[in-house]
N, C-alpha and C positions, 0 to 999 in steps of 0.2 A: 265836253268843252266848257271852260269857265265862261260865265256871263258877267255882264256889267254889275259891279258892286259885290262880287263874291271872289273868294280865294280858295282854290282847290288845294287840299291838304294831303289827300291820299287817294290812290286809284287802285282798285282790284280789277283785273281782267282775267276771266276764265274763258278759254276758247277750246273748241273742238279741233282736233287735228285736221290737216288737209285731206283731200280726197284720197281714198285707197281703193284697191281692187277688191273683188269678192274674196272670201276666205275659202270657199269650197265650190267645186263644180259638181252639182247634184246629179249630173249625167255620167260623168267619168270617175267620180269620187276623188279626183285630184284636189289636194289641198294647196293653197297658195300662201306665201308669206304675207304678213299684215303690214307691208311697207306702203309708203305713199305712192300713188300712181304718177306716171310721167307728167300728166297735165296738171297736177296739184301744185307744183312748185311755184310757178309764177303767181298764181292767185294767193298763195300763202305769203309770199314775199310782199305782195301789194297790200294785203291786209295788215301786215306788220308795219309797213311804212306809213300807212294811214294812221295807225294807233300812235306811232312815235311822233308824227307830225302834230297830231291832235293833242296829246297829253304830255309828252316830254317837254314841249316848249312852254308849258304852263308853270314850270318851276324855274327859279332864278338860275340854276345851273343844272346840267343834265344829271338826272338821278341814276344813270346807268353806272353805278359804282358800288363798292362793297358796303358803304354806309347806308345808302338810300334805296337800294334795289334788292328784290328777292324774286326767285323763280322756283316754283314747285311743279315738278314734272311727273307724269305717269311713266312707269317703267316699261315703255314699249317703243319700238324703233320709230313708229310714225309720229308719236307725240314728241319724242326727242328731236327728230328732224324738223317738226313743225315749229318748235320754239327757235331752233337755229335759223331756219329760213325767215321767220318773222323778225329776227334781230340781225339779219344778214349784214346790214350796213354798219353795224356796231361791232362786228366780229371779224377776226382774221379770215382771209379768203382760204377756202379749202374745198376739196372735192367731196362734198357731203354725200352725193348720190351713191358713190361706190363704197362708202364706209360700212363696216359691220356694226352690229349692236354695241359691242364693246368699244369700238372706236368713236362712235358718235357720243356715247355716254362720257367717255374720257374727254372728248372735245368740249362738251357742254360744261363739265365740272371745272375744266381748266380756264374757260373763256367767258362763262356767264356768271356774274357775281352772285354769291349766296345761292347756288343751285342746290335744291333739295329733292331727293327722290323719296316720296312719302308713301309707303305701302299702306299705312293705316287709312289714308284718304283714298288712294287710287286702286286699292284692291278690295274696296268695300263690296263690290259686286260679288266677290267670292263668298263672303259670309252672309250676304243678303239674299243670294239666289235661293236658298231653301225656303225662306219665308215668302219670297215672291212666287215661287212655284206653288206653294201651298195656297196662296191667295188667288192666283190666276186659274187654278183648277176649279175653283168654285165661283169665279167672277163671271156673271152673265155677259158683260161687255167683251170679255176676252173670248168666250165661246162664240159670241155673235160675229166676231171678225171672220172666223172660218166659214160660218154659214153664209155670211154676206158675200164672200168671194165665190163660194161654190154656186150660189143662186145666180149670180151674174154670169159666171162661166157657162152654166147649164143652158142659158138662153141662146148661146151661140155654138157651143161645141162640147158634146159629151166626152170627147177625147181629151180636151183641155181639163175637164173636171178629173178625169182619171189620172192625168199627169200630176195635177196639183195634189191630189190625195196621196200619190206615190211619194211626192216630195215630203209631205207631212210625216210620213213614217220612215224616212230615210235613216239608215243606220248611223249616219253622222250625229244624229240627235240623241240616240239611245244612251241613257245613263249619264248624259251631260247635264251639268247644273243649269245651263242656260237654255234648256229645252223650251222654256216659256218664250224665248225670242225666235222661235223657228220661222215665224212669218217674216221677221226682219232678215234672216239668213236667205230665205227664198227670194225676197225682194232684192237683196244684194246680188245673188246669183244672176238674176235676170236683168239687172240694171248696171252692174259695176264690172262687167266683163271686158276684157281686152277685145279689140275689133276682130281679131282672127277667130275668137270663140263666138262672139256675138253673131257673126255672119252665118254660123251653122244652126242658129235657132230655127225651129219649125214655126209654122203659122200659129200652132196651138201654144207654143211657149211665148210667142209674141203677144198672143191674146191674154195669157195669164199676166204678163207684165203690164199690158194696157189696163186690165181690170184692176189690178192692185194699185196702179198709179191713180186711176180714176177714183178709187175708194179711199185714197190716202191711207192705205192699210199699214204701211210702215210707221207713219206718224201716230196712228191710232194705237198701234202695238206699244210704242214707246210710252205713250201717255197712260195706257192701262197699267203697265208694269209697276209704276210708282204712284198710281192714283190712291192707293191705300196708305193711310198715314203711317202705319207701322212700317211698311216697306220703305217709304220715303225717308222716314226717320232713321232707320238703320243704315240706309244707303248714304245719306249725306251728313250723318252726325259728326264725323271727323272733319269734313269739309267746313261745316258751319262753325265748329269750335276753332278751326284754324283762322277763319275770318275774325272771330271774336278776339282771339289772342293778338292778332296784328292790329286790330282797331283799338284794343285796350292800351297797347303801347303808345299809340297816337294820343289817346285821351290823357294818358299820364305823362306825356312828353318824355318817354323813356329814351335813353341813348341809342337803343337799337331799333327804334321805330323806323318804318320804311315808307317811302313816298309812292313807290310803284311795286305792286306784287302781281306777277303773272303766273297763271296756272294753266299748264298745257294738259288737256284732259280729253274725255270722250263724251259722246252725245248725252248719255243718261245723267251726267253730272250737271249739265246745263238744265236739263228737264227737272231734276230734283231741286235745283235752286229756285226755279219758277214756282214749284210746289211749295217750297218753304216760304216764299213771299206771297203765297196764296193768290197767284195770278190765275184767274179763271178763264179769261178769253184767250184761247190759243190760236185763233184763226190766222193771225199774222205770222206765226212761227212755223218754219218749215223743218227745223232740226236737220239742217244739211251741214256738209263739211265746211269748216272755217267759221261757223257761227260763233258768236262771242257774247258774253254778258259782262258789262262793265258796271261796277259799283263805284260811284264817285262821291267822296266825302268833301264837304266844303263848308266855309264859314261866310256868312253874309256881313257886309259892312255895317258896323255899329251894333252887331248882335253877337253875344257871347256863345250862343248855342251852336252846336254842330248839326249839319244836315247831310242827307245823302239822296242820291237819285240813281235810277237804274236805266241802262241802255241795253237793248237787244239789237245787235248789228247796227249800232249808231243811232237807233231810234229810241227816244225816251218812252218808257212805258209807265202806266199807272202803278202805284204801290198801294194795294188794297188796305194794308195795315196802317196807312198814314191817317192821322186825325187832322191833317191840314186841309184847307180849302182846295189848295193846288195838290192834287193826288200824284203829280209828277215828282214830288219831293216829300221827304219824311224826316222828322227829328231823329238824330242818330241814337238818342237815349231809348227811343221806342224799339229800335232794332236790338240794342244790347239787352234791354229788359226781356224781350221775347226769347233771346238765346239763353239768358240766365234762368228763366222760368222753365223752359221746355227742353233744353239741351244739356246744360252744364251739370245737371243733377245726376247724369248717368256717366259712367266710366266706359272706356273702350271695352273692357271685359264684360260689362253689363250687356252691351250691344251684341258681342260675340255669342254670349250664352243665350240670349233671347232668340237670335236668328237660328242658331243651331238646334234649338228646341222646336223650331217650326211652329210656334204657338200662334193661335188666333186670338188669344186673350189680349184685351186692350193694354197697350204698353205706353201709349202716348196721351198726354204729355207729362203726367205726374206719377211719381213712384207710389 
């Protein structure tokens, strides 16, 4: 939100899709579609309305048009529906719930200005998975997660330990590039089930859920995955370069500069962005559905410089890279210099080659 004596010039908002159901039933092996769950819609609509009220009103005229607005979407049904629900008051009324993947995609392209489906940004997990797997297999913090859970379970139920170990070697994970996320999938199975499935859980399954929740195992898993600079660099290289390109248009006052850019994404993209900004204290962040990170670029009255600040779920967070006394804001040039030095020297093909080689050789930040 703009403050006294400042003018907001550009806003980036990257947000995780609304709540979804689990992907797999680890007991029956039944796989589920990755759509939004029934309870996700209202919350997603409300988050969008809050953003529109907070930021669209800061511009002389609504930026929801072909000239001033852009939307970059991950190519999955839950992210597409999330952006539609967030912008529901600005779009034609439609029965989004019953639409197929092709139909929601067609609806978004037709009705949301400058809609882009960018596979280079939002499929980065595919080419980053090999290097993340390589890192996690030797990372003590990653291995400690499993031990930590088993130790807690063993205090109360050997049967629960047996079930947990069975989940860890479930055929669903065999040969999959995202095997390093297995704790997250187990957490999903135990926490994101429909009521008719959840009520069949045994006391031991509920105990596993309780222990994993108590230990914040899912959050720890997400943080470990991209804690290595090489992993994070590969994962968010295209995202950061996209930020740079849009901000550079603003700096140069280009005809195609945008006032608001929305990115409908997944949890790891928010996590990677925090890593890029070198945010160390993660105690406030839950990494839950509908989370968002807003980057707000503004000018102060009587000052030619441009500045930015960051919000996580509407709360301003410190920017460690800032050399200002007030760490809640930073000179925009500092951000652009960081990207130029660390990111723009590599091409998309550089990143692909490096990740596919699964190398542990230091890649970041200079060639």
